[in-house]
N, C-alpha and C positions, 0 to 999 in steps of 0.2 A: 505495499500500499502506500510507505513511503515514495519507496521509487517512483510509483505513477505522480503522485504529488510534485516530486521533486523535475520530473519531466513538465509536466503540464506549465511549472513556474518556472522554467527554463524558456520552456515555449512563451510565453509572456513576456518575459525581460528581452526576451530577442528581438520578438515586435517592436515593443516599446523603444528597444536600444538602435533600431533598424531609422527611426526618425529623429533619433536623437542624435545620431550620427551626421544627418545632416546639415549640422549647425557647424560654423567654419571653426575649424582649431586654432588658437589661438598662443601661437607659438613662442610666448614668451611666460606662459602660465603655467605654472606649478604647483597640482594638490594632493594633500599629506592627508590618510584616511587611517583613520586606527578604530579600531573598535574594544582596546585597552581599557578604556575611560572615556569622560565625557570633556575631560582639558586638555590642553595642549601638551604633549608630553616634554622633558627635556631634549630629547634630540631633535624631533620637530623644530622646536622652538631653535634650536642651535644653527641648524641647516638652515632654515626659515629669514635668521638674521646675518648670517653669513653671504647667502645669496643676494639679499636685498642691500647688504652692503658694498657688494659688486659688482649690482646690477638696478638701479633703480627703478629701472621698466620692466622688472620681472614681479607677475600676478601672482600672489599668495594666495591660496585657497586651503583652509584646515577643516576636516568633517571631522570630528572626535565623539563617537558616542559607542558608550557601552550598552551592548542588549544583555538584560538583564530578565528572569526566569521569569515577570509576570503576564499577562494578557496584554496588557495595557501597551508597556515594555515593547513586545511583539511589533505589536499590530501599527506602531511609533514607527518600527524599527525599517516597516516598509514604506515609511513616510524617507527616514534617513535613505534607503537604499536607491529611490530614484534620484535624489540628488548627488546622489557619487554618480548615477550614470551619469548625468547632465554633465557633470563636470570632469568626470574621465575621456568623455564624448568627446568633449571642446579643450583638453588641454595636452602640452607638450609631452608631460613628465608629472607619474601620480608617483606617491612613495607611501608604501606602507609600512605598517612596523606588527601586522599580524595577520590572518587569512583573509581577503576580501571577496565576497563571494560574484559580485561583479564582474572584477581583474579577473578571475577563475574562469566563470563561465559562460560569458561573451566573445564575440570576436570581432575584434578591434580593427582601429584604425592603425595603417603599416606608423606614421607617424609616430605611435604611442610607444612613447617607452616608459617602461615599470621598474622602478627601482624596490625591492624587501630591504626592510636593513633588520627589521625583527625586533623583538623588546628586550632581548638579553645577551652579553656581550660573550658567551663560550655556549657553547650549549654540553651543560653535564647532563640535565635529563632526557630521558628520551620521547619525540614529540613526531607531531604529523604521521607520515608513511612506515615510520618505526615500530609505531602504537597502535598499528593495525589491529582490529579484531583480541585487544586486549581489554583489560578493567579498563584502564584510564582510558584506553584511545577511543578513534571512530571504526564504524562498520568497513571494512575493505568496499562493499559495493555499497554503499553511501557515498563515500571518498571517491568512488570511479564518478558514480552518477552527479558529482557536486563538482568533478572537473578538479578536485584538490590542489591547492600549491602551483598553480598552472600560469602558463604568462609571463613570470618574471624575466624579466631581459639582464638583470644581475642581481645578486643577493649580498649585503655586506655582513661580512665574517669577522670573527676574533681571531685569535692565535691557526693557526695553521695545524698545528694540531689537531686543533679541530673538525676543520675540511672532510675528513669523511662521513662525519657525523651529519655535516651538514649537508649532505651531499643523498646522504638514506632519509634522512626526515625531511628534505623538501623533493625527494627523488628527482635529481637534477647533476648535470654534468659539475665537474670543481671549475673548468674553465668560465663558469659564470660568477665563480665565488672573488671577492673582492677583501681582502683581510685587513682590511683599515681597523677593525673598534667599530664603535660607537660616539658617538660628539661628547658622550655623558662622561670618559676616560677624559679630555680637556679640564669638564667641567670640574671632577673630582682632583686633578691635580691642582686647578686652578683655586678650587677653595680650601687645599691645605697649605695653599701659602698665603691664606688672609686671615686675620685676624677678624675678621665678620663672622659671627659664630653668632646663627640663630637659636643655636640650642644654648649656647650659655647666655644669652641676652635672659630667656625666660627664665634660666637657673642656674645664679650667679653662684651659687653652692655647689658648683661640681665644678670651678677652678683649682688647681694644683690636685686635684684626684685624681688616682686612679677611675679609668672610667672603662669598662666593658660591654657593649650591646651588644643583645641576643636577638636575630634575627631569624626566626624561621619558619618555613619556608610552608605553603601550603599542600594537606593532607586531604583525601578524599574519605578518609575514614578516621574515627574518634581517637585520641590520642591524650596523656596525661604526662606528657614528658615536659612539658613549659611548666607544670604545676610542682612537678618532681625537682626541676632543677632551683625554682623560687623558695620550695620549702628548704633546700638545703642551702642558700646562699645564706650568710651571713653579711649584714649593712655594715657594719665595721672594715669589712675585709677591703673591701672596694664599692663603687659607684652604677649599678647594672642600669641600662639603659634597655628596653625593649619597643618591638612594633609588632604586630600581628598583621596577616598580610592579609590584602582588602576581602580576599573571598570566606575570612573565616574567622572568627568570634572567638578567643580560647579564655576559660574560667581563671584566669588568676590573681592572685591576691597584689593588687595594687599597692598594700601602705607600704611595701619592704622595698620596690623599686620603682621606676621611672617608664611610664609604660608612657609609649609619644605616639601619636595616631599622625600618619603619611599621609594624614591629608594637610597639615598645617608645616610639618619637619618631612624633607627626601632623604632617601637612603644616603644621598651625597654630603649631608646636614649632618647626622649623628657619623659616619665613616669621617669626618674630616678631624672629630674631634678625640674618638675612642682609641686605646692602644690596644685594647685588645676584643678582637670579635668572633663570636660564638654561630658559626655556620651550620646548616646542616646537607642537604642535596640542592639548595636554592645557588642559581648565579650570583648570589651578592659578596659568595665567596672569592670570586673573580674582582668584582670590584674593590674588594680587602687587599687583595693580592696589587692592585694597580697606587695603592698608595702604602704599599709594603705593613700593612696592620697583620700583627702574629693574628693568626685565625686558627678558632680549635672547630673539630668539629662533634656538637653530640648528636649525635647517630643510636638514641636510645631504641628505635624502633626500624633497626638496619635491614634487617630479612622480611620483614610484612612491606616495608617502602620501594625495598628492589624486588622483591615479588610481584608490588601491585602497578609499580611506575615505571620500572629501567631506569638505569643511568649508565651512561656513556662517559662519566668521568666519574670513577668511583672512589673517595677520598680515602677507602682501607687500603689502596694501591697505590695512588695519588701522593701523599701524605699518611700514610699510615702512623707514626709519631703521637700527631696530634688531633688522633680518634678517639672519641669516649663515651659511653654508654651510662656511665655514672656517675652526676654532676660532680658528688664529691672527688671524682680522680681530676676530675675536668678542673676545677674550684684549685687544687695544689698545683699546678704548675701556672694556673694565674697569680696565685699568692707568691709564690716560689723562687715566682720570673726563670721556668727551667724550661723556654719554649724552643724548640728545633728551628732556629734560622736558617740552619742550610735546608732543610727540606721546602719553607716556603721560598729562598732565590731558586730553586729547581723550579718549583712549579712555576715561578713568573718566568723563570726561561723556556718551558716549555707551552705556556696557555697562554699569554699575551701577546698583543700583536707589538713588531719589534719595533713602530715609530709610534713610542706613546708621545702622546699630548698632539700629534698631530692629524687626527680621526676629523674633522668640521675641514679641515682643508682639506683633506684627499678625499672627501665624500664630494666637495662643493667643487672642488676641482673640475671629479668624473661627471656631474649635473651641468655645468657651463659646458662643457665637453660636448657631452650631448645634444644640447639646449642651442646652442650655436651653430651644431650640425641640422642643416637643409635635408628635409624629406616632404615626402610627398603624402599625401593624407591614403 
């Protein structure tokens, strides 16, 4: 039944798009599309700002809309899809940070160039075609019907050690990968050099303290690891900052820790001031590596997570001396400052782009090269 509905949807969208393509292409128009959130993310903003800085005649369009599970949200997303289709039909370049239905299922003008930057610096977790027909992935039949991750001209990737996983996840050839890293790398580096900290402005009592940032990734199943970590934590030892994934609410004791809202503070704000990062299976560990933050892995549910989600980069193999299942063992490293810095140095060398701090420039150089290249519709 789902396949029949998808087929009907595709026919309707293709019919509408045929007429939208009759509108002329604006050869100076760049459209950014995201369904990761309702706000313009930092990667989009940095690319757009640099484009305008280089050429004030470039027209920038942002379409950022997160589809929630409610019926109203899904109905409103239908209108957003039509808006996406119009701007795709009239743009020279479209930049994505996630899967976009109209990009993948429609036939576009020859002049359109699609750049997928994705929303993480590396491919730590399995995704896309790697997870078809698994508990955390899509049905292979639906993925085929939806032309999942098709029509990309180039994909921004992290360090070359991840290339194999980008190819598997997007079902693409390596020759379309650009190992530039995301603009947020540049923002991380800039923030680490700045004394203007949003977190310290709100919490001045943190100044001079050892700061530890715990950033657990999203789980599709119930967990109690965060609760156990906070229960074992002694506030006299160091300041513990924590954020929750936007898709998950954890029942934790906020009397002992600083529970920060990601709508108020970005990971960049927090990473720039922390001494230690506690991660697990998320890409924030790569962001921490950019700033050479001492990263520890709290992987209390390792067996369950790897079975249900799958990993490309397993911390027990990439940084085995920094992995812990018990919070008490993890806290010993922090309190005694016995961190394995050589493991971090090796990780940085293997998994980060080589030209750190130049991601925005490299991406914009590439976009402008495409933008100024003449092509027919």
